[in-house]
Structures are given as structure tokens and as C-alpha cells.
N, C-alpha and C positions, 0 to 999 in steps of 0.2 A: 544482767540485764537483757532484754532483747534490745533490738537496733534503736527503738523509740525511747530507750530509758526506763523501762518499766520492769521491775522484778520478776522473775521467771519461777513460778511454784514447782516445787518437785526437782530442783538443781541438785546436781552432786559435784563436788569440788575436791580435786586431788593435788598432791603436791608430789614431784619425783625430784628426790635430791641426787641428782647425778644419775648417768645411764645404768649404773650397777645398784642404785639406792632402791630402799622398798618404798613402795607407795603408802602415802598415807592420805586420808579421807576426812574432809569438814562438811559436816552438814549447815548449809547457809540457814540464816533467820529467815523470817517472813519478808523480810526487806531486800534481801538477796545478800546481807552483809556476811562475810565469812574470815575467819581468823586460823592461821598456822602459828605456834608458838616454839621455841627450841629450833628454829630452823638453822641448819649448818652454813657457815660462811664458805659458799661455794656457789656455782651456778644452777639454779633450780628452776624447773619447769611448775606452773600454775595451771591447771586448767578444770575447764568444767563441761557437764552436758546435762541436758534436761529433756522431759518427753517432748518429742516434735522437732527437736534443736540439735544441731551438729557440735560437734567438740569446738572450744574456743579457748583461748588463755594467752600465757604470755610467759617468755624466758626471762629469769632475773638473775642479776648477779648479785650476790649477798655478802657483804663484807661483815667483819667482826661488830657487835654493837648496833648494826643496821637496824632501823625499824621501818619498813617500806609500807606505806600507808596507801590507801585509795587505789589499789590494784583494779582496775576496771577490765571485767571480762563481758565481752558483748556477744551473745549467742545467735547465730541465722539459723533460720530453717533448715532442717536436715535434707540432705539428698545423699548420693551414693556413687561410686566408681565401680564398674565391672568391666570384665576382659577376660583374657585367656593368658595362662603362664604355658610357654615350651620350654624344651630343652635347646641345647645349640643345634640340633639336628631337625628341630621343627616338631619334635613328637611332643604332643600334649602331657605336662606333667601333674601327675596328681599329688598331694600332700604337701604342695609348697603353701607357707604360711608367711602372711602379711603379718609381719611382726610388729612393724611401727610406721606410723605416718607422721609427716610435720606439717602442721599448718603453716604457710608460707606468709609473709607480708608485713607490714608494720609490728605485728606482735606474733612473731613467729615462735611456736611451741611445739616440741615433741609430743606426741601421743601414744604411750607403750602399750600397744593392743596385747602384746604377749603378758605382761604384767597385769592388765585389767581383768583376763580371763579369772583371777582370782577374787575378782568382785561381782562377777554374775555377767561379764561381759563375753562374747563369743568372739573369739581370734580367727579371724578368716581364714579359710583352707582351700586349696584347689581340689576340683572333684575328678573324676577319672577322665573327664574330657578336657582337664586343665582351666576350667570355667572358675573364677571367683568372683565374689561381691563385696565390697567394703563400706559398709552402711555408716549412718550418724556422722556425715562430713558437713560442714557449713557449705549452704549452697552460695556459688558464683565465687567460691575460693580457690586457689591452688594450693595443690599439696605436693609434697616428696613422699615416696613410699618405697619401704624395704622389704624385700621377699627374702625367705630363706627355705634352705632345703637341705637335709644332712648329706646328701650326695653332691651338692653344687655349691659354689661359691654364692655369698650374699649378694643379691643384686638391689641396686638403689636407683628410682628415676625420679627426676626432679620435674617440677612445673608441669604437672599434671592438674587439668582442670575437672574441678567437682561436676559431676554430671555426665563424665566421659562414661561410653558405653561400649567401647571396643578398644580398651588398652590393652596392649600388647607387651608381654615381658617375657625376654630370653634369658633362661640362665645359663651360665658356662660352668663345665666342671671344675675350673681352675687350677691350682695348685695345691697339693696336699701337707699341710703342715702339722707336724704332732710335736709333742714332747711333755715335760712333765715339772710339777711345782714341787720344791722339796724344801723342808725346814731347814734354815741356817744353823740351829742349834745342834739337831742330831741327824740331820738328812732324812728324814722320816717324810713319807707322802704327805701333801697337804691336801685334804678333800674338800672340795666345795670352792676352790678359788678360782674367781673369776679372772680370766685370762684377756686383756683388751688390746686389739690391734686397731690404732689409728691410722688411717691414710694420710700421709704428708700433701696429698694432693688435693685439690677443692673437688667436692665439698666436705671432705674431711670426715668421711664416714669411718663410724667405728664398729668393730665386728668384736662379740664377746664369747669366748668359749669357756666351758666350765670343767675342772678336772673332776676325775672320778675318785672312788676310793684307794686308788693306788697313786694318786697324784697326777694321772697322765689325762692328756688332752689331745683332741684331734679336731682340724676342720679344714676347710678350704678356703682361698684366699683368691683374687684376681692377682694378676702380675700388677706388680707398683712398688711403691716405697712405703713402709708403716714404722710406725713406733709401738712397741709392746711393753706390757708391765702387767704384773700379778697383783691382785687384791684378795684379801681375805678377811675373816673376822678377826678385827685386831692385828693383821699382820699385813704386808707389804714386801715386794720387790723394791730394791732401791733404785729409782730413777727409771727413765724409758729408754730402753735400747731399740737400734734400728735394725731394720730388717728390710733387705731389697730381694724381690721376689720377681722372678723372669720364668716364662714358660719353657725355657731351654734348659732348665736345670734342676734337680731334686733339692729341696729345701733339708739340711740336716736337722735332726731332732734338736728342740728348744730346751735348755735346761735352765729353769727359774729358781733363785734361790729366794724364799720367802723368809723375812726376818719379822721379830715383834716391834712394835712400833713407838716412837715418842712425840711428843709434842713439842713444837717450837712455836714459842710466842713473844711478844715484845710490844713495843709501841716507837712509831718514827715521830721525831719532833723538829722544830727548827731550832738549828745550832744557836741561832742568837736569843730570840725570845723563848724558846723552851714549849711555844705552843705545840700541840699536835698537828700533824699533817694528814689530811685525808686522802686517799686516792693515789698514794704513793704507790709503786708497783716494785714488787721484790720475787727475786728468783732464788730457789733454793736448788743446789744440785747435790747428787748422792752418788759417790764412785764416779765422778766424771760425767755423769748423765743428768739432765734436765729431770727433777724430780716434781717441781710446782712451781707454778707463777701465781701471785696471790696480790691483793690490793687491800691498804689499810682503810678502816672505817671512819666514821665521825670522831670517834676518840684517837685517832691514829693508831689503833691496836691492829695487830696482825696475828694469825693462829694458823697452824695448820698439822697434819699428820704425815709423817715420814717414817722410812724404814731406821731401824737402830744402825747406828755405825756412824761413821765420819761424813758430816756433809758440809 
């Protein structure tokens, strides 16, 4: 709806099941209602956009057997952010991409601009003067911005006011990180695996690299502490491994073993009454590393996918 509660014609609604998940789209009815079925038990983003209005939405934590009703998405009039991107030496940087923005506030939600390119939206890219513009943002809101470039570390800027016309983003070369993803079964290269690097410091930004046909990946990261893991179609590396990066030393190549996956599921019940317990938190470890944190749904059920092996 718009801020007055009226349905908005021509709206498009999307769901993002995790940072590596593919977007799904639902077309609202005339009264603005939308529905997604078969939603995975995980954190998902649901967001919308309409002609003349900026993105808006909500991040939802979905448990097994959850039915989340009456998700309210209020769209404000559209505005933009413009600015310049330079490198660490102050030279304008061409070809830097604004890959993602997050609309902040009570209903914080990430807007994956890179993924939306497949749905007819244009991913903002800096020109030869380093200038960029991010349209379709909600007027009066604050957002966080991620910028990426193959020769520089990902840069994240938070608490930017929509309407800003002179935003300055400086990108640093960072530290080169490379490695490969191999199958546990036969040590063959795993093509198209997503390698996630999640910062352990707030705001816990995640950087994603993709393995090539030889299973190799390469990216640049800013110094700091990270957890990393590889995911692929039906395959996963066991647990999150720790990586400490400093500007003073090179990072040895990382070798990730990707295994087939299995499913762990069950029900948490009260020991006395046998009644299911909703909201119980479970932690799963694989090979001594944290693999998943999940919670039970209204039926007490939990379900998650993990790498085969001992957990």
C-alpha cells in the first residue's frame, strides 16, 4: 500500500531466500495482496516496488510450518542518491557497481540490485568520472549501500539519507584472497559454488565470490575477521571456518571441501507434557565448526540442510 493505506497499481513483489538464493516474484492482486508458497525455513527478504514509488519491504525469520500472514509493505514516493566513487588515491573509479542497498528502519530489508538486473532493473554503475546514481529509493528513508569492483575490496556505507546528492565512496584494494572448491568424493573442481565471507564485526557484511570451471575463486577483502563457507547446488562445505586478514601479510590459498548434503529434522517437545515447543534455538556443528543456528516453528519442528559427515 501507499502511506495512506491505499493499494498501489502496478506493484511488483519479490522474495529473496538468503543472500545466495534466487529471487522469486509474485504479482499482487488489485487490492495489493500477495502470497509466496514453499518458503524455505530461513531468513528471507520480501520487498516491493511500483511506478513512482521506491523499494520497501521487510526481513522475515521463517521457521518450519510457519504461516506468516499480513506482511505490510508500505511504499513511499521514489527518490535517489547520487555521488562519486574514487579509489584510495582519490582517482575517479569507473565500473564500480552498486550491488545492494538495505532500507533501514523498523522494517529493514536488503534490495539485491545485482539480482534484480535479470528482472529488467538496471544495476547502478559508476561512469568514467566516478559518478553514480541509485534510483527507486524511498524518500525520507536511510539506507546502507554496498559497492563492488573486481580490483577492489567491497565497500559498505551505512546510514545514508535518501536524497543525498554528493555521496563520496572510497574503495580500497584490500587484501587478495584466492582458493578453490573441490568435491569431497573425488577431489574434482566444483563449478559455480558460492564462497561466502561474513565479517564477524558489525554490521556483519557478507562478500560473495563464485568459483569458475576449475573450482577457483579470487576476491579482495578489507582487513578483519571473517567466517567463510562454500555452498553449491545440493552441496556444502562443513561448517564456517575462521579467517583473520591483516594488511601486513599475504593470505595463503584457501581450499574448501564441498560435500553432498543431508537433512537434519525433528521436533522439540516438553519433557513432561509432550507438547511441542515453539521458538527453541538449536545449534549444529560440523567438524567442530558452527554449521547452522535455527529455531523451531509452531509445531516444534526444525529442519536444516548440512554437509554429509559427522555433525
